[in-house]
N, C-alpha and C positions, 0 to 999 in steps of 0.2 A: 504494500500500500504506500502510495506517495504521501509525504508529509506536506502540510500547508503551514508555512511559517509566516506569522504575523508579528509586527513590531509595535510595542506600546510607545506612545509619544516620549515617555521618560527614557526608554531604551535609545530612541533616535537621538534625543538631546545629548545623552551621555556618550553615545557612540561618536557623534561629531566632536564633542569636547575632549574626550579621553583617548580615543582610538585613532581617528583620522589624522591628527597631527603627526602620528608616528607610522609611516608607511609599512614598516616591518610588522606592526601589530595589526594593521588592516589586512595584510596578506595572510597572517597567521589566523585571523578571525575567519577569512574566507575558506581557508583550508579546513579549519575545525568545524565550521557550520556544515560544510559539505560532508565531512565525516559523520557528523551528528545526524544528518538527514538519512544517510545510508545505514548507519549502525550506531544508535545512541548509547549503546553499552560498550562501545569500543574502549578498552582499558586506558588509552591515552587521554580520553576525555574526562575520566574520573567523575562521571555522572553520579550524583547522589541526591537523596531527598534532604530537605532542610528540616530544622526542628524549631520548636518554640512558636513565636508569632508567625513565622514563615513556613510552617509545617505543610502547607498546601502547595509549596513551590519546590522546584528542583534546581540544581546548579551543575554546570560542567565547566571544565577548565579550557582556557585559550592558551595561557602560558602558566608558569609556576605560580604567578600571583594574580593574573587576570581571569575573572570569572564571568559567566553569563548566568543570570537568574531567569528561569522560565517557568511557565505553567502549561500543562497539557489541558487545553480547554475541552476538547473532544478527542476521541481516539484519532490520531493522525493529524490533529490540529494543535500547533504549538504557538504560544504567545511569548515572545522574548520581552522580558520586563526590564532588565537592567544589565549593565556591563560596566566593569571597572575592577580595581584591585579588591582584594579580600576585604580590606577595611572600608572601602567605599560602598560596597554592595551589601555588607552584612550589618 
């Protein structure tokens, strides 16, 4: 089943501010989102559920410190909520 990827306005804002100024991070994001679409459980992504107030969300890694926070709205439909360093998104 093909995944539908949607972006929350907060994700877009933070992507423009935190990722786009760094071309290497932009490229890394493109690689990781492609990997995520085809296999969200690929070990390199370190996909995991969050806890506490964000228990309804999940996260995967772009680099050692850059994370994407997302929510599966429906099976196969993903909403990207935030992107940034561990401290910025948690």
